[in-house]
C-alpha distance (Angstrom), angle and dihedral (degrees) to the residues before:
residue distance angle dihedral
C1 . . .
T2 3.78 . .
G3 3.86 91.2 .
F4 3.81 91.1 50.4
F5 3.83 89.4 48.2
I6 3.76 91.9 53.8
V7 3.76 93.9 46.8
K8 3.86 91.8 45.4
L9 3.82 87.5 49.3
L10 3.87 92.9 51.3
S11 3.86 88.7 46.4
V12 3.71 92.4 54.0
S13 3.75 92.2 44.8
V14 3.81 92.5 51.4
V15 3.83 93.3 44.7
S16 3.74 90.4 49.9
F17 3.80 90.5 46.8
N18 3.83 91.6 -122.0
I19 3.75 93.6 166.8
P20 3.87 98.3 170.5
A21 3.79 92.2 54.4
L22 3.76 91.5 48.9
T23 3.84 91.4 50.1
I24 3.76 92.2 52.4
V25 3.79 92.0 49.9
L26 3.79 93.9 48.3
F27 3.82 90.8 47.3
W28 3.79 93.3 51.2
T29 3.77 89.7 48.9
A30 3.84 93.0 52.8
V31 3.80 93.5 48.5
T32 3.84 91.3 50.1
F33 3.81 90.5 48.4
S34 3.76 93.5 46.7
A35 3.93 92.2 50.1
A36 3.78 89.4 50.5
V37 3.78 93.4 53.2
H38 3.79 91.3 45.9
E39 3.76 90.3 53.0
H40 3.70 93.4 48.0
E41 3.77 92.3 51.9
R42 3.82 94.5 44.6
T43 3.78 98.2 51.8
P44 3.85 98.1 61.8
F45 3.78 88.7 47.4
V46 3.83 91.4 57.6
Q47 3.84 89.7 45.8
E48 3.85 92.9 49.8
D49 3.76 98.9 43.8
P50 3.86 101.3 117.9
N51 3.87 91.6 -154.4
L52 3.79 88.3 63.6
Q53 3.73 97.0 39.4
H54 3.80 93.6 53.2
L55 3.75 101.1 43.2
C56 3.84 112.6 137.7
R57 3.76 125.8 -128.2
G58 3.83 127.2 -124.5
S59 3.79 121.9 11.2
L60 3.84 91.8 -21.4
S61 3.81 89.0 71.1
D62 3.93 87.5 72.5
Y63 3.76 89.6 68.0
A64 3.79 122.1 79.1
A65 3.84 87.9 -162.9
C66 3.72 91.6 66.4
Q67 3.77 126.3 84.3
C68 3.84 127.1 176.1
K69 3.79 130.5 -164.5
E70 3.71 102.0 -165.1
D71 3.79 95.2 -179.2
E72 3.91 87.8 58.5
G73 3.68 96.9 38.0
E74 3.77 94.1 -119.0
V75 3.72 132.5 142.4
A76 3.85 123.1 -179.2
C77 3.84 130.2 178.2
I78 3.82 110.0 178.7
N79 3.80 116.0 -167.2
A80 3.82 92.5 -16.5
Q81 3.84 89.4 147.6
F82 3.78 94.7 -133.6
V83 3.79 113.8 176.5
D84 3.85 101.6 177.2
T85 3.88 120.1 69.3
D86 3.82 87.9 -147.7
V87 3.83 84.2 93.1
F88 3.82 85.9 81.0
F89 3.82 87.8 64.1
N90 3.83 90.4 54.5
V91 3.85 88.1 58.8
N92 3.90 90.1 54.1
A93 3.77 94.0 59.8
H94 3.85 97.6 57.7
Y95 3.81 107.4 19.3
K96 3.84 112.0 58.1
S97 3.87 94.4 157.1
L98 3.76 96.6 49.5
Q99 3.89 112.6 165.3
K100 3.84 104.2 165.6
L101 3.82 128.7 24.4
T102 3.84 126.9 -176.2
F103 3.78 122.0 -176.8
H104 3.89 97.1 167.4
G105 3.82 121.6 170.6
N106 3.77 105.4 20.4
N107 3.76 137.0 130.2
F108 3.77 106.0 -118.0
Q109 3.77 103.7 158.2
D110 3.84 94.3 -173.8
L111 3.75 134.5 14.6
P112 3.81 109.7 -130.4
A113 3.82 123.0 -91.0
T114 3.79 87.6 -123.7
S115 3.79 128.2 46.6
L116 3.75 118.0 -55.9
F117 3.70 89.9 -121.7
G118 3.71 96.8 41.5
S119 3.81 113.7 -136.8
V120 3.84 93.0 -17.2
S121 3.78 117.3 105.8
H122 3.84 119.5 -149.4
S123 3.84 104.0 -160.3
R124 3.72 92.0 170.0
L125 3.74 99.2 52.3
H126 3.81 107.5 111.9
T127 3.82 102.4 164.6
L128 3.86 128.5 44.8
N129 3.79 119.2 176.5
I130 3.78 115.8 -177.7
S131 3.77 95.2 157.2
A132 3.84 133.8 139.2
N133 3.77 101.9 38.2
Y134 3.80 84.7 144.1
I135 3.79 86.3 -152.5
G136 3.76 108.3 171.4
A137 3.83 95.3 0.0
L138 3.74 97.9 104.8
L139 3.84 92.8 54.8
S140 3.79 93.2 53.8
E141 3.78 90.0 48.9
L142 3.70 92.9 51.5
A143 3.79 90.6 50.8
H144 3.74 89.6 57.3
D145 3.82 103.8 34.5
A146 3.81 104.9 33.7
L147 3.73 142.7 52.4
L148 3.83 114.3 -139.8
D149 3.78 115.7 -149.6
T150 3.82 105.5 -160.1
D151 3.86 99.9 165.6
D152 3.81 94.5 105.0
A153 3.86 141.2 21.4
T154 3.75 92.0 -76.6
L155 3.72 124.5 77.1
V156 3.87 112.1 -143.5
F157 3.89 119.7 -158.3
Q158 3.78 109.4 -161.4
H159 3.73 122.1 -178.5
R160 3.86 112.0 -133.7
E161 3.79 95.7 -136.3
R162 3.86 97.0 40.4
P163 3.83 105.6 36.3
E164 3.83 91.0 173.1
R165 3.81 89.4 65.1
Q166 3.79 105.3 81.9
T167 3.80 133.2 160.9
H168 3.90 117.4 -149.9
C169 3.77 124.1 -168.5
S170 3.80 140.0 135.0
K171 3.76 111.1 -63.8
L172 3.78 92.0 -131.9
L173 3.77 94.8 50.4
R174 3.83 91.8 46.9
L175 3.74 93.9 48.0
L176 3.84 92.3 46.7
F177 3.79 88.6 49.9
V178 3.87 92.3 49.7
F179 3.73 94.7 48.6
A180 3.82 91.7 43.1
I181 3.70 91.3 54.9
V182 3.85 99.3 34.6
G183 3.74 107.3 32.4
L184 3.77 120.0 178.9
P185 3.85 130.9 -60.2
V186 3.79 109.2 -62.7
N187 3.73 120.9 -110.1
L188 3.85 115.7 -145.1
N189 3.87 101.9 -159.8
S190 3.75 116.5 -153.2
N191 3.77 99.1 -110.5
A192 3.77 99.6 47.9
L193 3.83 94.8 103.3
K194 3.86 97.6 46.2
G195 3.71 113.6 133.2
L196 3.79 98.0 33.9
P197 3.85 101.2 99.0
N198 3.83 96.4 157.5
L199 3.78 99.9 43.9
R200 3.85 110.2 142.7
V201 3.75 105.0 173.0
L202 3.81 125.7 39.9
D203 3.86 121.5 177.6
L204 3.77 116.8 -168.5
S205 3.75 95.3 157.5
N206 3.83 122.6 146.0
N207 3.77 97.2 25.5
E208 3.75 126.4 123.5
I209 3.72 96.2 -125.2
V210 3.80 118.9 -176.2
L211 3.82 110.9 -175.9
K212 3.75 122.0 -140.1
E213 3.84 132.9 -174.7
G214 3.72 94.6 -92.8
D215 3.89 92.1 56.5
V216 3.78 96.6 69.5
D217 3.82 91.4 94.2
F218 3.71 92.8 49.7
L219 3.92 95.9 107.9
T220 3.78 96.4 35.5
H221 3.88 88.6 94.4
T222 3.74 96.1 59.8
P223 3.85 106.5 52.7
R224 3.84 93.4 158.0
L225 3.79 96.8 63.3
T226 3.79 112.2 139.6
E227 3.90 97.6 172.6
L228 3.73 127.8 36.1
Y229 3.83 118.7 -178.7
L230 3.78 117.5 -164.6
R231 3.84 100.6 158.7
R232 3.76 113.4 159.8
A233 3.86 89.2 -6.6
F234 3.75 101.0 121.0
T235 3.79 105.3 44.4
A236 3.81 99.0 121.6
T237 3.85 109.3 123.7
I238 3.81 98.1 -127.3
N239 3.79 133.7 116.1
R240 3.80 102.6 -42.4
T241 3.81 94.3 -171.1
V242 3.85 90.6 62.4
Q243 3.74 91.5 43.1
F244 3.76 92.8 50.4
D245 3.81 89.8 50.3
L246 3.72 93.0 52.0
M247 3.81 93.4 44.7
M248 3.71 92.6 52.2
R249 3.81 91.7 47.4
M250 3.81 89.0 50.9
F251 3.74 91.4 50.9
K252 3.82 93.8 47.5
K253 3.80 93.8 48.3
A254 3.77 91.2 50.0
N255 3.77 92.6 63.8
L256 3.84 89.5 -151.7
K257 3.80 95.1 -178.5
Y258 3.91 92.2 160.8
L259 3.72 97.8 50.7
E260 3.76 110.7 127.7
V261 3.89 104.7 164.7
L262 3.79 125.4 46.9
D263 3.78 117.3 177.8
L264 3.89 118.0 -166.1
S265 3.76 99.0 152.5
Y266 3.86 125.6 140.8
N267 3.79 92.4 22.2
F268 3.92 97.3 123.3
L269 3.82 89.8 -121.8
Q270 3.75 115.7 170.8
S271 3.84 90.6 -172.4
V272 3.80 140.3 -0.7
P273 3.71 130.7 -137.0
F274 3.88 113.4 -86.9
E275 3.78 92.6 -125.1
L276 3.86 94.7 44.8
P277 3.87 96.5 124.8
C278 3.78 96.8 36.2
P279 3.92 99.3 87.5
F280 3.81 88.0 59.4
P281 3.85 114.0 65.1
S282 3.79 92.7 172.5
L283 3.85 95.5 49.7
I284 3.83 111.9 141.7
S285 3.77 102.8 161.8
L286 3.94 128.9 37.6
D287 3.77 115.0 179.9
L288 3.77 116.1 -161.7
R289 3.82 99.0 155.4
Q290 3.82 122.7 147.6
N291 3.83 97.7 21.9
F292 3.83 129.7 124.0
L293 3.84 96.0 -107.0
K294 3.84 120.1 150.9
T295 3.70 93.9 -177.7
L296 3.83 139.4 -11.7
A297 3.76 122.4 -114.4
V298 3.81 112.5 177.2
N299 3.81 135.7 138.5
A300 3.81 102.2 -79.1
S301 3.76 91.9 -160.4
C302 3.86 87.1 69.2
L303 3.72 94.5 56.6
S304 3.79 99.3 65.9
N305 3.84 94.8 113.7
V306 3.80 98.6 35.2
Q307 3.76 111.7 117.7
S308 3.79 99.5 176.7
L309 3.82 129.4 32.4
D310 3.70 108.6 175.9
L311 3.83 115.8 -156.0
S312 3.74 97.2 154.0
R313 3.84 135.8 136.1
S314 3.68 130.2 69.4
V315 3.79 94.9 -91.4
N316 3.72 90.1 71.4
Q317 3.80 101.7 84.7
F318 3.82 97.7 -140.6
Y319 3.73 93.8 145.0
S320 3.86 86.8 150.6
L321 3.79 138.8 1.8
T322 3.75 114.8 -105.4
P323 3.88 121.3 -141.8
S324 3.77 90.6 -108.6
F325 3.89 90.1 53.5
R326 3.75 91.7 48.1
H327 3.84 91.1 49.8
L328 3.81 88.8 50.5
A329 3.87 92.6 49.9
L330 3.80 92.8 51.8
S331 3.81 88.9 69.4
A332 3.77 94.5 47.1
Q333 3.76 128.7 101.0
P334 3.83 116.2 -100.6
N335 3.83 115.0 -82.0
T336 3.86 91.2 11.0
Y337 3.76 99.4 127.8
V338 3.84 121.7 70.4
L339 3.74 110.3 -166.5
R340 3.89 116.7 157.3
N341 3.80 89.7 167.2
P342 3.77 131.1 144.5
F343 3.78 107.7 -96.3
H344 3.81 123.6 -154.7
C345 3.71 121.0 -145.1
D346 3.82 123.3 -160.9
C347 3.81 138.8 118.1
K348 3.84 90.8 -61.1
S349 3.85 91.7 58.0
N350 3.85 102.7 72.5
D351 3.74 95.2 100.0
Y352 3.72 103.0 51.6
I353 3.85 93.0 37.0
T354 3.79 89.0 55.5
W355 3.79 89.8 49.4
I356 3.80 93.4 49.7
R357 3.84 100.6 41.2
D358 3.80 92.0 118.1
K359 3.83 93.5 61.4
H360 3.82 99.2 91.5
T361 3.80 97.9 -176.6
L362 3.84 99.6 59.2
V363 3.81 117.7 99.6
C364 3.87 137.4 -176.3
D365 3.80 108.2 -95.5
R366 3.95 89.7 -171.0
A367 3.68 127.2 13.1
S368 3.81 146.6 -177.8
P369 2.94 110.4 -119.1
R370 3.76 91.3 38.4
N371 3.85 94.2 -136.9
Y372 3.87 89.6 77.2
V373 3.84 90.2 62.7
G374 3.87 103.6 125.4
A375 3.91 93.0 14.8
R376 3.80 116.8 141.8
L377 3.80 109.3 -110.9
V378 3.69 91.0 -126.6
E379 3.71 89.6 60.3
V380 3.86 101.5 45.3
P381 3.79 112.8 117.5
L382 3.78 101.8 -131.7
H383 3.72 93.7 -159.6
K384 3.82 91.9 58.9
L385 3.84 96.7 53.2
D386 3.86 117.3 106.8
C387 3.74 140.3 163.0
S388 3.69 102.0 -116.1
V389 3.76 91.1 117.1
N390 3.77 124.6 65.5
L391 3.81 100.7 -130.7
F392 3.85 93.1 -163.8
A393 3.76 92.3 54.5
M394 3.81 91.4 45.6
S395 3.89 115.9 97.5
S396 3.76 116.5 -126.0
P397 3.81 115.2 -113.4
Q398 3.84 88.5 -132.2
C399 3.77 89.4 56.9
S400 3.80 92.3 46.8
L401 3.83 89.6 51.2
V402 3.85 91.7 51.4
T403 3.84 90.2 46.4
A404 3.80 91.9 50.2
S405 3.84 91.5 48.1
V406 3.80 90.8 51.0
I407 3.76 93.8 47.9
G408 3.77 88.5 48.2
L409 3.74 91.8 51.4
I410 3.83 92.0 49.4
F411 3.88 90.9 51.5
N412 3.74 90.5 49.4
L413 3.73 93.3 50.5
A414 3.81 89.5 48.4
């Protein structure tokens, strides 16, 4: 009846040529239709906004750096700058079916003496990432890149390469800032991983870990680990012999028979323990990139399943391949070793070049005579190599290229 009345009213208005009334009705209809369309478009936007979809519950909701995917059992807080490990308890209260937890970029000085999650067990948690605390890293960088003037009440930071660039501030304020950001070397504590029986992936990279006697049980609570990431985790300049001994005891006690991936890259290692791969019978990938290794001496019988052993990047000082390394490589699977290192070619290189002739992608980074710089190892004429050039005094062409690029950039900016 109402619809009929409106139609009838419009008919009468049109017939009687009541133009103002018709205009009002049409305008009201247009406004109503526009509002409905706007509401229809706005509602999906609110529903699809990822910032609203991934809001965390509890105290984590106060941090913009935290996102939670409850349907996937995932909690991630990136660079939230947490300093207190009580934040793990906050996860307990709201996420009982936790599967993946990332607390990356914080300042945990110590892991707790008890479990991270207290008395709560997270049997479904398969990935734990507590990397990039950067604890201790800034102090070591300052020691290399800055000069500290401590003769007066002002602390002066002066860059070695750019002495005109200085930073002046109160000593106390600067030191408080440094220690607030850096903290001290992190302590693992042997019970921290209790209650995580099905953990598969553990990432402790970018932490200044210093092992102590009580830490040898640290990994015994996670027997199902398949991936362990310790990139840039052991860079503290302390007694490496003691640290290696504690690390190997920790690995052996853990009985990680399912571990497939071990990452020890970027740790400034000059050597590795001979038995390093032996506690891991299922090991497939061993990453030793960006260390100071000159050769590799490990138990070859423990590398039978390894498919990738990465020794690449120029920091690794594999200028040549020693007889012990060549013997080790003979027992490896094809394409196991990843080198990508700057090889030197002179009169002492005949043996290893002869051995590696079938590796077509390797080239001489430095050479004597110089005209063989960049030559593929398979093409180097052994009888023409000499020792007239000091290879260690010779600059790498890669370094020269980088230097030239930087100089060009400076001139362009000027």
